[in-house]
MOPAC internal coordinates of N, CA, C and O (Angstrom, degrees):
PM7 1SCF
backbone

  N    0.0000 0     0.00 0     0.00 0    0    0    0
  C    1.4654 1     0.00 0     0.00 0    1    0    0
  C    1.5398 1   109.08 1     0.00 0    2    1    0
  O    1.2310 1   119.26 1   -38.14 1    3    2    1
  N    1.3227 1   119.01 1   141.86 1    3    2    1
  C    1.4444 1   120.65 1  -175.87 1    5    3    2
  C    1.5510 1   112.66 1   -69.71 1    6    5    3
  O    1.2310 1   120.84 1    -8.54 1    7    6    5
  N    1.3084 1   115.99 1   171.46 1    7    6    5
  C    1.4692 1   122.30 1   173.04 1    9    7    6
  C    1.5385 1   107.52 1   -50.65 1   10    9    7
  O    1.2310 1   119.49 1   -31.41 1   11   10    9
  N    1.2804 1   118.58 1   148.59 1   11   10    9
  C    1.4889 1   119.42 1  -179.30 1   13   11   10
  C    1.5301 1   112.05 1  -110.68 1   14   13   11
  O    1.2310 1   118.23 1  -162.28 1   15   14   13
  N    1.3536 1   120.98 1    17.72 1   15   14   13
  C    1.4430 1   123.60 1   177.30 1   17   15   14
  C    1.5170 1   109.96 1  -116.67 1   18   17   15
  O    1.2310 1   121.01 1   -55.77 1   19   18   17
  N    1.3006 1   115.68 1   124.23 1   19   18   17
  C    1.4596 1   121.87 1  -175.75 1   21   19   18
  C    1.5606 1   107.33 1  -132.98 1   22   21   19
  O    1.2310 1   119.82 1   -41.91 1   23   22   21
  N    1.3329 1   117.96 1   138.09 1   23   22   21
  C    1.4648 1   118.99 1  -177.58 1   25   23   22
  C    1.5363 1   109.54 1  -110.82 1   26   25   23
  O    1.2310 1   122.10 1   -23.91 1   27   26   25
  N    1.3307 1   113.58 1   156.09 1   27   26   25
  C    1.4386 1   123.57 1   171.80 1   29   27   26
  C    1.4962 1   110.92 1  -152.34 1   30   29   27
  O    1.2310 1   121.04 1   -19.06 1   31   30   29
  N    1.3252 1   115.61 1   160.94 1   31   30   29
  C    1.4542 1   123.53 1   174.80 1   33   31   30
  C    1.5374 1   107.62 1  -141.04 1   34   33   31
  O    1.2310 1   120.86 1   -44.57 1   35   34   33
  N    1.2590 1   115.96 1   135.43 1   35   34   33
  C    1.5293 1   119.72 1   174.86 1   37   35   34
  C    1.5386 1   105.86 1  -100.05 1   38   37   35
  O    1.2310 1   121.75 1   -67.73 1   39   38   37
  N    1.3379 1   114.26 1   112.27 1   39   38   37
  C    1.5006 1   119.03 1  -176.47 1   41   39   38
  C    1.5303 1   108.36 1   -66.40 1   42   41   39
  O    1.2310 1   122.13 1   -28.65 1   43   42   41
  N    1.3265 1   113.52 1   151.35 1   43   42   41
  C    1.4626 1   121.93 1   178.39 1   45   43   42
  C    1.5298 1   111.80 1   -63.68 1   46   45   43
  O    1.2310 1   119.82 1   167.84 1   47   46   45
  N    1.3436 1   117.96 1   -12.16 1   47   46   45
  C    1.4430 1   122.89 1   178.94 1   49   47   46
  C    1.5659 1   112.44 1   -90.27 1   50   49   47
  O    1.2310 1   120.77 1   176.59 1   51   50   49
  N    1.3454 1   116.14 1    -3.41 1   51   50   49
  C    1.4715 1   119.49 1  -178.85 1   53   51   50
  C    1.5413 1   109.59 1   -57.81 1   54   53   51
  O    1.2310 1   119.21 1   -40.05 1   55   54   53
  N    1.3317 1   119.11 1   139.95 1   55   54   53
  C    1.4624 1   121.43 1  -177.40 1   57   55   54
  C    1.5489 1   113.77 1   -64.37 1   58   57   55
  O    1.2310 1   119.00 1   164.82 1   59   58   57
  N    1.3157 1   119.51 1   -15.18 1   59   58   57
  C    1.4768 1   121.02 1  -178.47 1   61   59   58
  C    1.5193 1   110.95 1   -65.02 1   62   61   59
  O    1.2310 1   120.62 1   154.99 1   63   62   61
  N    1.3277 1   116.41 1   -25.01 1   63   62   61
  C    1.4660 1   120.71 1  -176.33 1   65   63   62
  C    1.5230 1   114.20 1   -74.78 1   66   65   63
  O    1.2310 1   120.43 1   161.88 1   67   66   65
  N    1.3535 1   116.78 1   -18.12 1   67   66   65
  C    1.4412 1   119.01 1  -178.95 1   69   67   66
  C    1.5513 1   111.53 1   -61.66 1   70   69   67
  O    1.2310 1   121.48 1   145.09 1   71   70   69
  N    1.3348 1   114.78 1   -34.91 1   71   70   69
  C    1.4787 1   117.08 1  -178.55 1   73   71   70
  C    1.5162 1   114.85 1  -114.95 1   74   73   71
  O    1.2310 1   120.60 1   179.31 1   75   74   73
  N    1.3546 1   116.46 1    -0.69 1   75   74   73
  C    1.4393 1   118.45 1  -176.20 1   77   75   74
  C    1.5344 1   108.40 1  -111.71 1   78   77   75
  O    1.2310 1   122.70 1   -96.70 1   79   78   77
  N    1.3084 1   112.44 1    83.30 1   79   78   77
  C    1.4648 1   121.84 1   178.51 1   81   79   78
  C    1.5708 1   110.80 1    61.58 1   82   81   79
  O    1.2310 1   119.21 1  -115.42 1   83   82   81
  N    1.3349 1   119.11 1    64.58 1   83   82   81
  C    1.4622 1   121.23 1  -175.28 1   85   83   82
  C    1.5255 1   115.36 1   -54.63 1   86   85   83
  O    1.2310 1   121.10 1   148.53 1   87   86   85
  N    1.3395 1   115.51 1   -31.47 1   87   86   85
  C    1.5239 1   117.91 1  -179.50 1   89   87   86
  C    1.5160 1   110.87 1   -89.91 1   90   89   87
  O    1.2310 1   119.43 1   170.37 1   91   90   89
  N    1.3115 1   118.69 1    -9.63 1   91   90   89
  C    1.4497 1   121.07 1   176.99 1   93   91   90
  C    1.5547 1   107.14 1  -149.78 1   94   93   91
  O    1.2310 1   121.32 1  -104.42 1   95   94   93
  N    1.3429 1   115.08 1    75.58 1   95   94   93
  C    1.5219 1   118.47 1  -168.44 1   97   95   94
  C    1.5251 1   112.72 1   -67.54 1   98   97   95
  O    1.2310 1   122.32 1   -44.92 1   99   98   97
  N    1.3342 1   113.17 1   135.08 1   99   98   97
  C    1.4609 1   123.08 1   173.83 1  101   99   98
  C    1.5328 1   106.77 1  -130.69 1  102  101   99
  O    1.2310 1   119.46 1   -43.57 1  103  102  101
  N    1.3229 1   118.63 1   136.43 1  103  102  101
  C    1.4640 1   122.30 1   178.00 1  105  103  102
  C    1.5315 1   108.36 1   -67.52 1  106  105  103
  O    1.2310 1   120.10 1   -56.85 1  107  106  105
  N    1.3603 1   117.41 1   123.15 1  107  106  105
  C    1.4463 1   119.72 1   176.55 1  109  107  106
  C    1.5315 1   112.33 1   -59.97 1  110  109  107
  O    1.2310 1   120.47 1   -34.49 1  111  110  109
  N    1.3234 1   116.70 1   145.51 1  111  110  109
  C    1.4512 1   122.82 1   179.82 1  113  111  110
  C    1.5243 1   111.08 1   -54.73 1  114  113  111
  O    1.2310 1   118.77 1   140.40 1  115  114  113
  N    1.2955 1   119.94 1   -39.60 1  115  114  113
  C    1.4841 1   122.41 1   179.32 1  117  115  114
  C    1.5285 1   111.09 1   -60.54 1  118  117  115
  O    1.2310 1   119.48 1   143.35 1  119  118  117
  N    1.3037 1   118.59 1   -36.65 1  119  118  117
  C    1.4890 1   121.27 1   177.94 1  121  119  118
  C    1.5314 1   109.79 1   -67.66 1  122  121  119
  O    1.2310 1   121.48 1   139.65 1  123  122  121
  N    1.3198 1   114.77 1   -40.35 1  123  122  121
  C    1.4810 1   118.04 1   178.38 1  125  123  122
  C    1.5030 1   110.11 1   -63.55 1  126  125  123
  O    1.2310 1   121.00 1   133.82 1  127  126  125
  N    1.3458 1   115.70 1   -46.18 1  127  126  125
  C    1.4949 1   118.07 1  -178.95 1  129  127  126
  C    1.5360 1   110.35 1   -68.00 1  130  129  127
  O    1.2310 1   119.36 1   149.77 1  131  130  129
  N    1.2904 1   118.83 1   -30.23 1  131  130  129
  C    1.4420 1   120.16 1   175.29 1  133  131  130
  C    1.5354 1   110.01 1   -62.24 1  134  133  131
  O    1.2310 1   119.98 1   139.42 1  135  134  133
  N    1.3122 1   117.64 1   -40.58 1  135  134  133
  C    1.4713 1   122.70 1   177.76 1  137  135  134
  C    1.5465 1   109.32 1   -64.74 1  138  137  135
  O    1.2310 1   119.84 1   138.96 1  139  138  137
  N    1.3647 1   117.90 1   -41.04 1  139  138  137
  C    1.4815 1   121.01 1   178.30 1  141  139  138
  C    1.5507 1   107.49 1   -59.81 1  142  141  139
  O    1.2310 1   119.43 1   135.26 1  143  142  141
  N    1.2896 1   118.70 1   -44.74 1  143  142  141
  C    1.4939 1   122.41 1  -178.46 1  145  143  142
  C    1.5444 1   108.67 1   -65.32 1  146  145  143
  O    1.2310 1   119.84 1   135.37 1  147  146  145
  N    1.3242 1   117.91 1   -44.63 1  147  146  145
  C    1.4756 1   119.34 1   179.02 1  149  147  146
  C    1.5213 1   112.25 1   -61.37 1  150  149  147
  O    1.2310 1   120.25 1   142.50 1  151  150  149
  N    1.3564 1   117.13 1   -37.50 1  151  150  149
  C    1.4627 1   119.64 1   177.41 1  153  151  150
  C    1.5327 1   110.54 1   -72.07 1  154  153  151
  O    1.2310 1   120.26 1   145.91 1  155  154  153
  N    1.3473 1   117.10 1   -34.09 1  155  154  153
  C    1.4015 1   121.93 1   177.14 1  157  155  154
  C    1.5338 1   110.50 1   -57.58 1  158  157  155
  O    1.2310 1   121.15 1   137.70 1  159  158  157
  N    1.3003 1   115.41 1   -42.30 1  159  158  157
  C    1.4968 1   122.73 1  -179.64 1  161  159  158
  C    1.5272 1   111.58 1   -61.21 1  162  161  159
  O    1.2310 1   120.13 1   151.93 1  163  162  161
  N    1.3431 1   117.36 1   -28.07 1  163  162  161
  C    1.4809 1   121.78 1   174.47 1  165  163  162
  C    1.5272 1   110.98 1   -81.07 1  166  165  163
  O    1.2310 1   121.03 1   142.79 1  167  166  165
  N    1.3504 1   115.63 1   -37.21 1  167  166  165
  C    1.4581 1   122.22 1  -175.81 1  169  167  166
  C    1.5407 1   111.73 1   -72.78 1  170  169  167
  O    1.2310 1   121.05 1   139.38 1  171  170  169
  N    1.3466 1   115.59 1   -40.62 1  171  170  169
  C    1.4659 1   117.90 1  -171.60 1  173  171  170
  C    1.5586 1   109.23 1  -144.48 1  174  173  171
  O    1.2310 1   121.15 1   -28.14 1  175  174  173
  N    1.3090 1   115.40 1   151.86 1  175  174  173
  C    1.4519 1   120.40 1   176.86 1  177  175  174
  C    1.5363 1   111.06 1   -93.60 1  178  177  175
  O    1.2310 1   120.35 1  -179.07 1  179  178  177
  N    1.3881 1   116.94 1     0.93 1  179  178  177
  C    1.4498 1   119.79 1  -179.81 1  181  179  178
  C    1.5511 1   108.69 1   -74.59 1  182  181  179
  O    1.2310 1   121.93 1   -33.96 1  183  182  181
  N    1.2892 1   113.91 1   146.04 1  183  182  181
  C    1.5101 1   121.31 1   179.78 1  185  183  182
  C    1.4964 1   110.25 1   -82.38 1  186  185  183
  O    1.2310 1   122.70 1   -48.87 1  187  186  185
  N    1.3886 1   112.43 1   131.13 1  187  186  185
  C    1.4840 1   116.14 1   175.92 1  189  187  186
  C    1.5606 1   107.79 1   -76.93 1  190  189  187
  O    1.2310 1   121.58 1   -49.28 1  191  190  189
  N    1.2984 1   114.57 1   130.72 1  191  190  189
  C    1.4638 1   121.84 1   179.22 1  193  191  190
  C    1.5429 1   110.62 1   -93.54 1  194  193  191
  O    1.2310 1   121.12 1   142.54 1  195  194  193
  N    1.3441 1   115.47 1   -37.46 1  195  194  193
  C    1.4447 1   120.00 1   178.26 1  197  195  194
  C    1.5169 1   109.21 1  -167.01 1  198  197  195
  O    1.2310 1   121.35 1   -12.04 1  199  198  197
  N    1.3162 1   115.02 1   167.96 1  199  198  197
  C    1.4661 1   124.04 1   168.97 1  201  199  198
  C    1.4982 1   106.06 1  -100.99 1  202  201  199
  O    1.2310 1   120.47 1   -69.08 1  203  202  201
  N    1.3173 1   116.70 1   110.92 1  203  202  201
  C    1.4850 1   123.05 1  -178.71 1  205  203  202
  C    1.4998 1   111.42 1   -58.27 1  206  205  203
  O    1.2310 1   121.38 1   131.20 1  207  206  205
  N    1.3263 1   114.97 1   -48.80 1  207  206  205
  C    1.4276 1   121.75 1   173.16 1  209  207  206
  C    1.5556 1   110.39 1  -163.27 1  210  209  207
  O    1.2310 1   121.77 1   -18.86 1  211  210  209
  N    1.2760 1   114.22 1   161.14 1  211  210  209
  C    1.4620 1   120.67 1   174.70 1  213  211  210
  C    1.5367 1   108.86 1  -144.49 1  214  213  211
  O    1.2310 1   120.26 1   -50.29 1  215  214  213
  N    1.2401 1   117.11 1   129.71 1  215  214  213
  C    1.5071 1   121.03 1   178.53 1  217  215  214
  C    1.5306 1   109.44 1  -125.70 1  218  217  215
  O    1.2310 1   121.95 1   -54.24 1  219  218  217
  N    1.2825 1   113.87 1   125.76 1  219  218  217
  C    1.4626 1   121.65 1  -179.49 1  221  219  218
  C    1.5264 1   108.61 1   -96.09 1  222  221  219
  O    1.2310 1   120.54 1   -59.97 1  223  222  221
  N    1.2954 1   116.56 1   120.03 1  223  222  221
  C    1.4717 1   123.60 1  -175.04 1  225  223  222
  C    1.5212 1   112.84 1   -94.21 1  226  225  223
  O    1.2310 1   122.01 1   143.70 1  227  226  225
  N    1.2983 1   113.76 1   -36.30 1  227  226  225
  C    1.4999 1   120.13 1  -177.82 1  229  227  226
  C    1.5729 1   107.29 1  -139.59 1  230  229  227
  O    1.2310 1   120.50 1   -27.34 1  231  230  229
  N    1.3143 1   116.66 1   152.66 1  231  230  229
  C    1.4596 1   118.49 1   174.99 1  233  231  230
  C    1.5472 1   109.97 1   -66.62 1  234  233  231
  O    1.2310 1   122.79 1   -35.60 1  235  234  233
  N    1.3173 1   112.27 1   144.40 1  235  234  233
  C    1.4712 1   119.38 1   173.96 1  237  235  234
  C    1.5224 1   108.19 1   -98.46 1  238  237  235
  O    1.2310 1   120.39 1   -61.38 1  239  238  237
  N    1.2923 1   116.85 1   118.62 1  239  238  237
  C    1.4460 1   122.23 1  -175.82 1  241  239  238
  C    1.5518 1   111.18 1   -95.33 1  242  241  239
  O    1.2310 1   120.11 1   -24.25 1  243  242  241
  N    1.3450 1   117.39 1   155.75 1  243  242  241
  C    1.4256 1   119.71 1   176.17 1  245  243  242
  C    1.5294 1   112.13 1   -58.51 1  246  245  243
  O    1.2310 1   121.13 1   -32.12 1  247  246  245
  N    1.3261 1   115.44 1   147.88 1  247  246  245
  C    1.4695 1   123.00 1   177.09 1  249  247  246
  C    1.5128 1   113.46 1    65.83 1  250  249  247
  O    1.2310 1   119.30 1  -167.15 1  251  250  249
  N    1.2724 1   118.94 1    12.85 1  251  250  249
  C    1.4876 1   122.27 1   178.61 1  253  251  250
  C    1.5279 1   109.13 1   -87.22 1  254  253  251
  O    1.2310 1   120.64 1   -52.27 1  255  254  253
  N    1.3024 1   116.39 1   127.73 1  255  254  253
  C    1.4308 1   120.18 1   176.23 1  257  255  254
  C    1.4980 1   110.06 1   -72.95 1  258  257  255
  O    1.2310 1   121.26 1   -61.97 1  259  258  257
  N    1.3368 1   115.19 1   118.03 1  259  258  257
  C    1.4641 1   121.36 1  -179.49 1  261  259  258
  C    1.5273 1   108.25 1  -113.94 1  262  261  259
  O    1.2310 1   121.99 1   -31.13 1  263  262  261
  N    1.3436 1   113.80 1   148.87 1  263  262  261
  C    1.4520 1   121.96 1  -178.43 1  265  263  262
  C    1.5283 1   106.81 1  -125.57 1  266  265  263
  O    1.2310 1   120.82 1   -53.19 1  267  266  265
  N    1.3145 1   116.03 1   126.81 1  267  266  265
  C    1.4522 1   123.10 1   175.28 1  269  267  266
  C    1.4847 1   109.25 1  -101.03 1  270  269  267
  O    1.2310 1   120.89 1   -50.60 1  271  270  269
  N    1.3750 1   115.89 1   129.40 1  271  270  269
  C    1.4537 1   120.93 1   178.31 1  273  271  270
  C    1.5351 1   106.83 1  -120.99 1  274  273  271
  O    1.2310 1   120.38 1   -40.42 1  275  274  273
  N    1.3306 1   116.88 1   139.58 1  275  274  273
  C    1.5079 1   122.70 1   178.21 1  277  275  274
  C    1.4949 1   107.88 1  -114.37 1  278  277  275
  O    1.2310 1   121.09 1   -45.35 1  279  278  277
  N    1.3254 1   115.52 1   134.65 1  279  278  277
  C    1.4445 1   124.12 1   177.98 1  281  279  278
  C    1.5112 1   110.11 1  -134.49 1  282  281  279
  O    1.2310 1   119.15 1   -74.37 1  283  282  281
  N    1.3829 1   119.23 1   105.63 1  283  282  281
  C    1.4455 1   121.62 1   177.93 1  285  283  282
  C    1.5229 1   111.89 1   -56.10 1  286  285  283
  O    1.2310 1   121.20 1   -37.27 1  287  286  285
  N    1.3205 1   115.31 1   142.73 1  287  286  285
  C    1.4444 1   121.70 1   176.26 1  289  287  286
  C    1.5287 1   109.03 1   -97.87 1  290  289  287
  O    1.2310 1   121.35 1   -50.33 1  291  290  289
  N    1.3331 1   115.02 1   129.67 1  291  290  289
  C    1.4459 1   120.44 1   179.54 1  293  291  290
  C    1.5084 1   109.44 1   -77.88 1  294  293  291
  O    1.2310 1   120.96 1   -52.83 1  295  294  293
  N    1.3393 1   115.77 1   127.17 1  295  294  293
  C    1.4630 1   119.89 1  -179.99 1  297  295  294
  C    1.5388 1   110.40 1   -85.65 1  298  297  295
  O    1.2310 1   120.92 1   -34.10 1  299  298  297
  N    1.3295 1   115.84 1   145.90 1  299  298  297
  C    1.4746 1   122.39 1   178.31 1  301  299  298
  C    1.5617 1   110.60 1   -78.42 1  302  301  299
  O    1.2310 1   120.46 1   154.68 1  303  302  301
  N    1.3076 1   116.73 1   -25.32 1  303  302  301
  C    1.4516 1   120.64 1   178.18 1  305  303  302
  C    1.5540 1   108.18 1  -143.16 1  306  305  303
  O    1.2310 1   121.66 1   -19.09 1  307  306  305
  N    1.3430 1   114.42 1   160.91 1  307  306  305
  C    1.4529 1   118.52 1  -178.52 1  309  307  306
  C    1.5928 1   110.21 1   -61.75 1  310  309  307
  O    1.2310 1   120.81 1   -39.02 1  311  310  309
  N    1.3388 1   116.06 1   140.98 1  311  310  309
  C    1.4369 1   121.59 1   180.00 1  313  311  310
  C    1.5408 1   108.26 1  -138.50 1  314  313  311
  O    1.2310 1   121.79 1   -16.69 1  315  314  313
  N    1.2880 1   114.19 1   163.31 1  315  314  313
  C    1.4491 1   121.42 1   174.76 1  317  315  314
  C    1.5520 1   109.46 1   -84.02 1  318  317  315
  O    1.2310 1   119.45 1   160.87 1  319  318  317
  N    1.2978 1   118.66 1   -19.13 1  319  318  317
  C    1.4342 1   123.70 1   179.76 1  321  319  318
  C    1.5110 1   109.06 1  -122.23 1  322  321  319
  O    1.2310 1   121.96 1   -23.34 1  323  322  321
  N    1.2929 1   113.85 1   156.66 1  323  322  321
  C    1.5029 1   121.24 1   177.73 1  325  323  322
  C    1.4729 1   109.07 1  -120.89 1  326  325  323
  O    1.2310 1   120.14 1   -17.49 1  327  326  325
  N    1.3095 1   117.33 1   162.51 1  327  326  325
  C    1.4287 1   123.79 1   178.02 1  329  327  326
  C    1.5324 1   111.78 1  -128.33 1  330  329  327
  O    1.2310 1   120.75 1   -37.20 1  331  330  329
  N    1.3217 1   116.18 1   142.80 1  331  330  329
  C    1.4558 1   121.62 1   178.51 1  333  331  330
  C    1.5184 1   108.15 1  -134.12 1  334  333  331
  O    1.2310 1   120.17 1   -53.26 1  335  334  333
  N    1.2997 1   117.27 1   126.74 1  335  334  333
  C    1.4554 1   121.24 1   174.89 1  337  335  334
  C    1.5157 1   110.14 1   -77.45 1  338  337  335
  O    1.2310 1   121.22 1   -32.47 1  339  338  337
  N    1.3342 1   115.28 1   147.53 1  339  338  337
  C    1.4850 1   119.02 1   171.92 1  341  339  338
  C    1.4815 1   109.58 1  -129.47 1  342  341  339
  O    1.2310 1   120.75 1   -27.01 1  343  342  341
  N    1.3173 1   116.18 1   152.99 1  343  342  341
  C    1.4521 1   125.47 1   178.13 1  345  343  342
  C    1.5036 1   105.45 1  -135.22 1  346  345  343
  O    1.2310 1   121.70 1   -49.65 1  347  346  345
  N    1.3301 1   114.35 1   130.35 1  347  346  345
  C    1.4693 1   120.86 1   168.89 1  349  347  346
  C    1.4726 1   108.28 1  -109.15 1  350  349  347
  O    1.2310 1   121.72 1   -58.01 1  351  350  349
  N    1.3383 1   114.31 1   121.99 1  351  350  349
  C    1.5000 1   120.89 1  -175.49 1  353  351  350
  C    1.5078 1   110.10 1  -133.72 1  354  353  351
  O    1.2310 1   121.70 1   -12.42 1  355  354  353
  N    1.3477 1   114.34 1   167.58 1  355  354  353
  C    1.4333 1   121.13 1   170.27 1  357  355  354
  C    1.4647 1   107.26 1  -133.57 1  358  357  355
  O    1.2310 1   121.01 1   -25.67 1  359  358  357
  N    1.3329 1   115.68 1   154.33 1  359  358  357
  C    1.4629 1   121.46 1  -178.16 1  361  359  358
  C    1.5123 1   109.21 1   -98.03 1  362  361  359
  O    1.2310 1   121.09 1   -51.67 1  363  362  361
  N    1.3004 1   115.53 1   128.33 1  363  362  361
  C    1.4893 1   123.22 1   176.02 1  365  363  362
  C    1.5206 1   108.85 1   -86.07 1  366  365  363
  O    1.2310 1   121.36 1   142.08 1  367  366  365
  N    1.2942 1   115.01 1   -37.92 1  367  366  365
  C    1.4467 1   123.45 1   177.00 1  369  367  366
  C    1.5513 1   107.80 1  -153.27 1  370  369  367
  O    1.2310 1   121.07 1     1.27 1  371  370  369
  N    1.2939 1   115.55 1  -178.73 1  371  370  369
  C    1.4887 1   118.61 1   177.25 1  373  371  370
  C    1.5262 1   112.12 1   -64.22 1  374  373  371
  O    1.2310 1   120.17 1   162.00 1  375  374  373
  N    1.3142 1   117.28 1   -18.00 1  375  374  373
  C    1.4683 1   121.75 1  -176.46 1  377  375  374
  C    1.4791 1   114.00 1  -114.87 1  378  377  375
  O    1.2310 1   118.89 1   174.77 1  379  378  377
  N    1.3601 1   119.71 1    -5.23 1  379  378  377
  C    1.4486 1   121.93 1  -175.16 1  381  379  378
  C    1.5200 1   109.49 1  -134.24 1  382  381  379
  O    1.2310 1   122.94 1   -45.30 1  383  382  381
  N    1.3635 1   111.97 1   134.70 1  383  382  381
  C    1.4518 1   118.04 1   175.68 1  385  383  382
  C    1.5475 1   110.43 1  -128.89 1  386  385  383
  O    1.2310 1   121.06 1   -21.54 1  387  386  385
  N    1.3049 1   115.59 1   158.46 1  387  386  385
  C    1.4824 1   121.53 1   177.54 1  389  387  386
  C    1.5591 1   107.94 1  -121.12 1  390  389  387
  O    1.2310 1   120.55 1   -54.93 1  391  390  389
  N    1.3166 1   116.56 1   125.07 1  391  390  389
  C    1.4748 1   119.58 1   175.38 1  393  391  390
  C    1.5112 1   107.94 1   -79.53 1  394  393  391
  O    1.2310 1   122.34 1   -55.44 1  395  394  393
  N    1.3204 1   113.13 1   124.56 1  395  394  393
  C    1.4918 1   121.02 1  -179.07 1  397  395  394
  C    1.5310 1   108.80 1   -94.26 1  398  397  395
  O    1.2310 1   120.10 1   139.56 1  399  398  397
  N    1.2887 1   117.41 1   -40.44 1  399  398  397
  C    1.4552 1   121.35 1  -174.38 1  401  399  398
  C    1.5465 1   109.11 1  -155.62 1  402  401  399
  O    1.2310 1   120.04 1   -29.64 1  403  402  401
  N    1.3117 1   117.53 1   150.36 1  403  402  401
  C    1.4437 1   121.96 1   174.71 1  405  403  402
  C    1.5089 1   108.46 1  -146.05 1  406  405  403
  O    1.2310 1   121.11 1   -21.51 1  407  406  405
  N    1.2998 1   115.47 1   158.49 1  407  406  405
  C    1.4595 1   118.50 1   179.97 1  409  407  406
  C    1.5141 1   109.62 1  -177.74 1  410  409  407
  O    1.2310 1   122.14 1    13.01 1  411  410  409
  N    1.3743 1   113.50 1  -166.99 1  411  410  409
  C    1.4520 1   117.48 1  -177.93 1  413  411  410
  C    1.5549 1   108.81 1  -143.74 1  414  413  411
  O    1.2310 1   122.27 1   -43.73 1  415  414  413
  N    1.3248 1   113.26 1   136.27 1  415  414  413
  C    1.4568 1   121.43 1   177.35 1  417  415  414
  C    1.5097 1   109.59 1  -100.72 1  418  417  415
  O    1.2310 1   120.63 1   -39.30 1  419  418  417
  N    1.2828 1   116.40 1   140.70 1  419  418  417
  C    1.5032 1   123.23 1   172.80 1  421  419  418
  C    1.5452 1   104.05 1  -105.41 1  422  421  419
  O    1.2310 1   120.65 1   -51.12 1  423  422  421
  N    1.3256 1   116.37 1   128.88 1  423  422  421
  C    1.4663 1   121.00 1  -177.73 1  425  423  422
  C    1.4880 1   110.64 1  -142.57 1  426  425  423
  O    1.2310 1   119.75 1   -15.05 1  427  426  425
  N    1.3467 1   118.09 1   164.95 1  427  426  425
  C    1.4601 1   120.38 1   179.36 1  429  427  426
  C    1.4543 1   114.17 1   -83.12 1  430  429  427
  O    1.2310 1   120.10 1   180.00 1  431  430  429

């Protein structure tokens, strides 16, 4: 299985900021989740069926380096679908990170 850490940055020139708090820009949750899905397509060939949940812990600011990590969830019994948890974080220093968002993907 490939590495499970993928980075992205939403540039302050992204069109989402025109209507999402122009004087105090914050990346919309939908744009963050779009990045999670794009990174999933690199991580796995499995099709996402749904996002089980997503919780935003901190605002995602423009030009912030974000890292998406995927962690498969072990099932207690056989299923036709699988779940993988994701975390979106940023590094404050080499020893400290802040979780921005976390959630779970349901896939085949």
